Every structure is written in structure tokens, then in C-alpha cells.
C-alpha positions as CSV (number, residue, x, y, z in Angstrom):
1,M,-4.6,-0.4,5.1
2,N,-4.7,-0.2,8.8
3,K,-1.9,2.1,9.6
4,I,-3.2,5.1,7.4
5,L,-6.2,7.1,8.7
6,L,-8.8,5.9,6.6
7,G,-11.9,7.2,8.4
8,L,-13.5,8.5,5.3
9,T,-13.9,5.3,3.5
10,S,-17.5,4.5,4.7
11,V,-19.0,8.1,4.7
12,S,-21.2,9.5,2.1
13,T,-20.6,12.5,-0.2
14,L,-22.6,14.7,2.2
15,V,-20.5,14.0,4.9
16,L,-17.5,14.8,2.9
17,L,-18.9,18.1,2.1
18,Q,-19.8,19.1,5.7
19,A,-16.3,17.8,6.9
20,C,-14.4,19.7,4.0
21,T,-12.8,23.2,4.3
22,T,-11.7,25.0,1.3
23,F,-9.3,28.1,0.9
24,D,-9.5,30.5,-2.0
25,P,-6.4,29.6,-4.1
26,Y,-5.5,33.4,-4.7
27,T,-6.6,35.0,-1.4
28,G,-6.1,32.4,1.0
29,E,-9.3,33.1,2.8
30,Q,-12.0,30.4,3.6
31,E,-14.8,29.9,0.9
32,T,-17.4,27.9,-0.2
33,S,-16.1,26.0,-3.1
34,K,-18.1,26.2,-6.3
35,T,-17.2,22.6,-6.7
36,A,-19.4,21.7,-3.9
37,I,-22.3,22.3,-6.3
38,G,-21.2,19.3,-8.2
39,A,-20.2,15.9,-7.1
40,G,-18.5,17.3,-3.7
41,I,-15.2,18.5,-3.1
42,G,-14.3,15.6,-1.0
43,A,-14.7,13.1,-3.9
44,G,-11.3,13.1,-4.7
45,V,-10.1,12.2,-1.3
46,G,-12.7,9.3,-1.0
47,A,-11.4,8.0,-4.4
48,V,-7.9,8.0,-3.3
49,I,-8.8,6.1,0.1
50,A,-10.7,3.4,-1.8
51,Y,-7.9,3.1,-4.1
52,L,-5.3,2.5,-1.3
53,D,-7.8,0.1,0.5
54,N,-7.8,-2.2,-2.6
55,K,-4.2,-2.1,-3.2
56,D,-2.2,-5.4,-2.6
57,E,1.0,-3.8,-1.4
58,D,2.0,-4.6,2.0
59,S,1.1,-1.1,3.4
60,R,2.3,-1.8,7.2
61,K,5.8,-2.5,5.7
62,R,5.9,0.6,3.8
63,N,4.5,2.6,6.5
64,K,7.4,1.5,8.9
65,R,10.0,2.4,6.4
66,I,8.5,5.8,6.1
67,L,8.7,6.2,9.8
68,A,12.1,5.0,10.2
69,A,13.2,7.5,7.5
70,A,11.3,10.2,9.5
71,G,13.5,9.5,12.6
72,G,12.5,7.6,15.6
73,G,10.1,5.4,13.9
74,A,7.1,6.6,15.9
75,A,3.7,7.4,14.2
76,I,2.0,10.6,14.9
77,G,-0.2,9.2,17.7
78,G,-2.7,11.4,19.3
79,G,-1.5,14.6,17.8
80,I,-2.8,14.0,14.3
81,G,-5.1,16.9,14.4
82,Y,-2.5,19.4,15.4
83,Y,0.1,17.9,12.9
84,M,-2.1,18.3,10.1
85,D,-3.3,21.6,11.1
86,A,0.3,22.9,11.2
87,Q,1.0,21.4,7.7
88,E,-2.3,23.0,6.3
89,A,-1.3,26.4,7.5
90,K,2.2,26.3,5.9
91,L,0.7,24.8,2.6
92,R,-1.8,27.7,2.5
93,K,0.8,30.4,3.1
94,Q,3.3,28.8,0.5
95,L,0.5,28.4,-2.1
96,R,-1.3,31.6,-1.8
97,G,-1.5,33.2,-5.3
98,T,-0.5,29.9,-7.1
99,G,-4.1,28.8,-8.2
100,V,-3.8,25.7,-6.1
101,S,-6.8,25.0,-3.8
102,V,-6.2,23.7,-0.4
103,E,-9.0,21.5,1.0
104,R,-9.2,19.8,4.5
105,V,-11.3,16.6,4.7
106,G,-11.1,15.4,8.3
107,N,-7.5,14.9,9.1
108,N,-6.4,14.5,5.4
109,I,-5.2,17.5,3.2
110,N,-6.0,17.8,-0.5
111,L,-4.3,20.0,-3.0
112,V,-6.2,20.7,-6.2
113,M,-4.0,21.7,-9.1
114,P,-6.0,22.8,-12.2
115,G,-4.9,21.3,-15.2
116,N,-5.0,24.6,-17.3
117,I,-2.0,25.9,-14.9
118,T,-0.2,22.6,-14.4
119,F,-0.1,21.1,-18.0
120,A,-0.3,22.0,-21.5
121,S,-3.4,20.7,-23.5
122,N,-3.2,16.9,-24.0
123,S,0.3,16.8,-22.4
124,A,1.9,15.2,-19.4
125,D,4.8,17.5,-19.2
126,I,4.7,20.0,-16.3
127,S,4.4,23.6,-17.4
128,A,7.7,25.6,-16.4
129,Q,5.9,28.2,-14.7
130,F,4.3,25.6,-12.3
131,Y,7.6,24.5,-10.9
132,P,7.7,27.0,-8.2
133,A,4.2,25.9,-6.9
134,L,5.5,22.3,-6.8
135,D,8.7,23.4,-5.1
136,S,6.6,25.0,-2.4
137,V,4.5,21.8,-1.8
138,A,7.7,19.7,-1.8
139,L,9.2,22.2,1.0
140,V,6.3,21.5,3.3
141,I,5.9,17.7,2.7
142,A,9.5,17.4,3.2
143,E,9.3,19.0,6.8
144,Y,6.0,16.9,7.7
145,D,7.3,13.7,6.7
146,K,4.9,11.3,8.5
147,T,2.4,11.4,5.8
148,L,1.6,9.2,2.6
149,V,1.5,11.5,-0.5
150,V,-1.0,10.2,-3.1
151,V,-0.9,12.0,-6.6
152,A,-4.1,11.5,-8.5
153,G,-4.8,12.7,-11.9
154,H,-8.5,13.6,-13.4
155,T,-9.9,14.6,-16.6
156,D,-13.3,15.8,-17.9
157,S,-15.5,13.3,-20.3
158,D,-14.4,14.7,-23.6
159,G,-12.7,12.2,-25.9
160,D,-12.0,8.5,-25.6
161,E,-12.3,7.2,-22.0
162,N,-9.1,4.9,-22.2
163,F,-7.1,8.0,-23.5
164,N,-8.4,10.1,-20.5
165,L,-7.3,7.3,-18.2
166,G,-4.0,7.2,-19.5
167,L,-3.3,10.7,-19.6
168,S,-4.4,11.0,-16.0
169,R,-2.0,8.4,-15.1
170,Q,0.9,9.8,-16.7
171,R,0.1,13.4,-15.4
172,A,-0.1,12.0,-11.8
173,S,3.3,10.2,-12.4
174,S,4.9,13.4,-13.6
175,V,4.0,15.3,-10.5
176,S,5.1,12.4,-8.5
177,G,8.4,12.2,-10.2
178,Y,8.8,15.9,-9.8
179,L,8.4,15.5,-6.0
180,R,10.7,12.6,-5.8
181,S,13.3,14.6,-7.6
182,K,13.1,17.1,-4.8
183,D,14.2,14.1,-2.3
184,I,10.8,13.4,-1.0
185,L,11.0,9.6,-0.1
186,A,10.0,7.3,-2.7
187,D,8.0,5.2,-0.2
188,R,5.7,8.1,0.6
189,L,4.7,8.6,-2.9
190,D,2.0,6.9,-4.8
191,A,0.6,7.9,-8.1
192,T,-2.6,6.8,-10.1
193,G,-4.9,8.2,-12.3
194,F,-8.9,8.2,-12.3
195,G,-9.6,9.4,-15.9
196,E,-13.1,10.8,-16.3
197,T,-14.5,8.7,-13.4
198,Q,-14.2,11.2,-10.5
199,P,-15.8,14.6,-11.5
200,I,-16.2,17.3,-9.0
201,A,-18.5,19.4,-11.3
202,S,-20.8,18.9,-14.4
203,N,-19.3,17.9,-17.6
204,G,-22.0,19.7,-19.4
205,N,-20.6,23.0,-19.4
206,A,-16.9,24.5,-20.1
207,E,-16.5,25.6,-16.6
208,G,-17.3,22.3,-15.0
209,K,-14.9,20.5,-17.5
210,Q,-12.0,22.9,-16.6
211,L,-12.7,22.1,-12.7
212,N,-12.7,18.4,-13.7
213,R,-9.3,18.6,-15.5
214,R,-7.1,18.5,-12.4
215,V,-4.4,16.8,-10.4
216,E,-4.8,16.4,-6.8
217,I,-2.2,15.7,-4.0
218,T,-3.8,14.0,-1.1
219,L,-1.8,13.8,2.1
220,L,-2.7,11.1,4.6
221,P,-1.3,11.0,8.1
222,I,0.4,7.7,9.2
223,A,-1.6,7.0,12.3
224,A,-0.5,5.2,15.5
225,G,-2.0,1.7,15.9
């Protein structure tokens, strides 16, 4: 996927940890995430990048459509860092107090939405009280429209593996569909589910399982090249 900034594909979890900045979802202050103790807070982004790399879709044509819709047809170019900095700042401001964590991994932004505030148990229907948070996400990503938006669902390891995979995909599809209903360009949106395969904490205790039950929205800039 040569038009999307995929510099994380070959790095290890350790490097992802070092490059990742997380902000407390309630105070907005920078913090050392508890999830760093587990598999690494950049694991979700790495999984998304690997997923995109292995897709058969002609990404170059899609990126051209996204840029044309954004106006002018030009990629971000050399100002990627500034572009993502500005987007990150607005997301942190909009999402403060919602329970959504904002992670920065290189020039990518990852929004982690805990399953307990996004969905009812074993359901793919978005909780009504979470609509305002998703509305805030849609508002920002509509403004910063030269990014690919990948929605990924994750579960803990309880229950049947195939059920978990299906549920994670359904939840990602629900979030992606909601963003599309807010006039986010369909070409920008991609939804997938990883089931229980990408934990960010231990599945050996209740706290870790709660962290693993999540939906992540990863924003990847469309780079020049």
C-alpha cells in the first residue's frame, strides 16, 4: 500500500511502545498507559497496517478518489507531522471526558473505545450514550479529510474464537456505518475485526479482559509519493 504511510510495518512492539503517546481519556493529560504492561499499546496499529498491506484492493485508485474529494487532489506531502499534530490536538479536545483514549504512534493516530462504554454485552448495537463521542470523532475526521480511517474490533479470549471474530467484525462495521452516516466519505472507511488475536493486556484477569474488549479507529495519513 505505497500511498499510505506504513512505516510501522517492520518495527517491533518495543519500538511501537517507545513511539506511542497516550492521553488520559478523562483528563486529557499525557500518561503512561497501563496497557503498555501487556502486549503494547501500539499493537492495534501494527495489526491494522499488516491488514492493509495484505489487502487485494487497488489502494492507489482509492487514495486518488479520497484526495479528489478532499479538494485539489494533492496529498499531504512534507507536512504530515503538522497535519496529524493538529488533528490529534482537536481529537483530544473533543474527546476529553468521553472515555476514549487517544494514542499517537509515529504519524498515525489511534482512538481506543472500550467495549463497555460503546456496546452492550455480546451486542453490535452502539450504545445511545456513545453517539456524542462518535459525533465528535466524525466532526474532526471530516475536517482532516486526507486520512484513511480504519475501524477495528477486538475481543477478549472468553468464549468461542469464531464467535469473537464475528462479533468484533460486526462492531467495527457498526462504528464504520455510523461514521458513514455522518457524511464521512465511504472510500476513506475500512472496517475489520481481529477477534481475540490482538490483546493489549492479559486475558488472565478481569481488568485485562476489559481492556481487550475494544474498538479502535486508526487514522493513517495519505502521503505523497
